[in-house]
C-alpha positions as CSV (number, residue, x, y, z in Angstrom):
1,X,97.3,115.4,120.6
2,X,94.3,114.8,118.4
3,X,91.7,116.0,121.0
4,X,93.2,119.4,121.5
5,X,90.7,120.9,119.0
6,X,87.7,119.5,120.9
7,X,87.9,121.6,123.8
8,X,87.6,118.8,126.2
9,X,89.5,119.0,129.4
10,X,91.5,115.8,130.1
11,X,91.9,114.7,133.7
12,X,94.9,112.5,133.2
13,X,97.5,112.1,130.4
14,X,99.9,109.3,130.3
15,X,102.4,108.1,127.6
16,X,104.1,104.7,126.9
17,X,105.6,102.2,124.5
18,X,104.3,99.0,123.2
19,X,105.2,96.1,120.9
20,X,104.0,92.7,119.8
21,X,103.2,90.2,117.3
22,X,100.9,90.4,114.2
23,X,98.9,87.7,112.7
24,X,97.8,89.1,109.4
25,X,96.1,87.9,106.2
26,X,94.0,89.3,103.3
27,X,90.3,89.0,103.0
28,X,88.3,89.3,99.7
29,X,87.6,87.2,96.6
30,X,91.1,87.7,95.2
31,X,92.6,86.3,98.5
32,X,90.6,83.2,98.2
33,X,91.6,82.7,94.6
34,X,95.3,83.1,95.5
35,X,94.9,80.8,98.5
36,X,96.4,83.3,101.0
37,X,97.4,82.2,104.4
38,X,98.4,84.0,107.6
39,X,101.7,85.8,107.9
40,X,103.4,86.6,111.2
41,X,104.9,90.0,111.7
42,X,105.4,92.5,114.5
43,X,104.4,95.9,115.6
44,X,106.3,98.5,117.8
45,X,105.5,102.2,118.7
46,X,104.5,104.9,121.1
47,X,101.0,105.3,122.9
48,X,99.3,108.0,124.7
49,X,96.3,107.7,127.0
50,X,94.0,110.7,127.6
51,X,91.4,110.2,130.3
52,X,88.3,112.5,130.5
53,X,86.6,110.7,133.2
54,X,87.7,107.9,135.7
55,X,86.5,105.3,133.0
56,X,86.4,107.0,129.7
57,X,89.4,108.2,127.5
58,X,91.1,108.0,124.1
59,X,94.3,106.2,123.2
60,X,96.1,107.5,120.1
61,X,99.1,105.5,118.9
62,X,101.8,105.5,116.3
63,X,103.1,102.1,115.3
64,X,105.3,100.5,112.8
65,X,103.4,97.4,111.7
66,X,104.6,94.5,109.5
67,X,101.6,92.8,107.7
68,X,100.8,90.9,104.6
69,X,99.9,87.3,103.7
70,X,101.6,84.1,102.5
71,X,100.3,82.4,99.3
72,X,100.2,78.9,97.9
73,X,99.3,80.2,94.4
74,X,101.1,78.4,91.5
75,X,100.6,78.7,87.9
76,X,102.1,76.8,84.9
77,X,102.5,78.4,81.6
78,X,104.2,77.0,78.6
79,X,105.9,80.4,77.8
80,X,106.9,81.6,81.2
81,X,107.3,78.1,82.9
82,X,106.0,77.8,86.6
83,X,105.3,80.7,88.7
84,X,104.4,80.7,92.3
85,X,103.6,83.6,94.6
86,X,105.0,82.9,98.1
87,X,104.5,86.0,100.3
88,X,103.1,89.5,100.2
89,X,105.2,91.7,102.5
90,X,103.6,95.0,103.7
91,X,105.0,97.6,106.3
92,X,102.8,100.3,107.5
93,X,103.1,103.5,109.8
94,X,99.6,102.9,111.6
95,X,97.9,105.5,113.7
96,X,94.9,104.0,115.6
97,X,92.8,106.6,117.6
98,X,90.8,104.4,119.9
99,X,87.9,105.3,122.4
100,X,89.0,103.5,125.7
101,X,86.5,102.5,128.3
102,X,87.5,100.9,131.6
103,X,84.5,98.8,132.6
104,X,86.4,97.2,135.7
105,X,89.6,98.4,137.1
106,X,92.3,97.7,134.7
107,X,90.3,96.0,132.1
108,X,89.3,98.2,129.1
109,X,87.4,97.9,125.8
110,X,89.2,99.8,122.8
111,X,87.3,100.8,119.5
112,X,88.0,103.3,116.8
113,X,89.5,104.0,113.4
114,X,93.1,103.3,112.2
115,X,94.9,105.2,109.6
116,X,97.8,103.5,108.0
117,X,100.4,104.6,105.4
118,X,102.5,102.3,103.4
119,X,106.3,102.3,104.3
120,X,107.3,99.3,102.2
121,X,105.7,96.8,99.8
122,X,107.2,93.7,98.4
123,X,106.1,90.5,96.8
124,X,108.3,87.2,97.1
125,X,107.8,85.0,94.2
126,X,109.4,82.0,92.4
127,X,109.8,81.3,88.7
128,X,111.0,78.0,87.7
129,X,112.4,77.4,91.2
130,X,114.4,80.6,91.4
131,X,113.1,82.9,94.2
132,X,113.1,86.7,94.1
133,X,111.7,89.6,96.0
134,X,110.2,92.4,94.0
135,X,109.4,96.0,95.0
136,X,105.6,96.3,94.8
137,X,105.2,100.0,95.9
138,X,103.7,101.2,92.6
139,X,101.0,98.6,92.7
140,X,100.2,99.4,96.3
141,X,97.6,101.8,97.6
142,X,99.5,104.4,99.8
143,X,96.9,104.7,102.4
144,X,94.8,102.0,104.3
145,X,91.7,102.9,106.4
146,X,90.5,100.5,108.9
147,X,88.6,99.8,112.2
148,X,90.0,98.4,115.4
149,X,88.4,96.5,118.2
150,X,90.2,95.1,121.2
151,X,90.6,94.5,124.9
152,X,93.4,95.8,127.2
153,X,94.4,95.0,130.7
154,X,96.7,97.3,132.7
155,X,98.5,96.4,136.1
156,X,98.8,99.2,138.6
157,X,102.6,99.4,138.0
158,X,101.9,100.5,134.2
159,X,102.5,97.2,132.5
160,X,99.9,96.6,130.0
161,X,98.6,93.7,127.7
162,X,96.3,94.2,124.7
163,X,94.6,92.0,122.1
164,X,93.1,93.7,119.1
165,X,91.6,92.9,115.6
166,X,92.0,95.4,112.9
167,X,89.9,95.1,109.7
168,X,90.9,97.2,106.5
169,X,88.0,98.9,104.8
170,X,89.8,99.6,101.5
171,X,91.8,97.6,98.8
172,X,95.4,97.1,99.6
173,X,96.5,96.8,95.9
174,X,95.5,99.0,92.8
175,X,93.9,96.1,90.9
176,X,92.6,93.7,93.6
177,X,90.1,93.4,96.3
178,X,92.5,92.4,99.0
179,X,91.8,94.0,102.3
180,X,94.0,93.7,105.5
181,X,92.9,91.6,108.3
182,X,95.2,91.7,111.4
183,X,95.1,90.2,115.0
184,X,97.6,92.0,117.3
185,X,98.8,90.8,120.5
186,X,100.8,93.5,122.5
187,X,102.8,94.1,125.7
188,X,103.6,97.7,126.7
189,X,104.4,100.0,129.6
190,X,102.8,103.3,130.5
191,X,105.0,105.9,132.3
């Protein structure tokens, strides 16, 4: 898809599906202040593999990815009472475009940029013991740019396993230095 403008002739193109679990958190000074902790989510989507040589290719993907963080932040105020922020829930449409190198048969190194667009943003909080979930779209940056690094293993029948770390390079929210940090484990199948 993306490489059609490069003029490079691909030897082999395959498509597939994948899904798995996300272990996400925020990095940055504000994340330390709010005592964020990991949140478990999921990802699901489509992949393509475009090979230029026997060992080198590119793997673009389109994923729905559930991310965010949990928080132990609590504050007491004589006017507002007690406030706690429990969870930041972020859903993205993510498009990683990864350079893929098979260094032995079936085992590959994957590295490249990831472009993510916010699909949903919510914050779960409690005030004086009453929990509520608030829409946080207006306070959330609509685009997240990051880098991905991972390993993949593919069986001859097309079944694949991947482990990947994705680090966000820009702030998640308008007035904070939260950055996404996500470890993904995936299972998929190439046709």
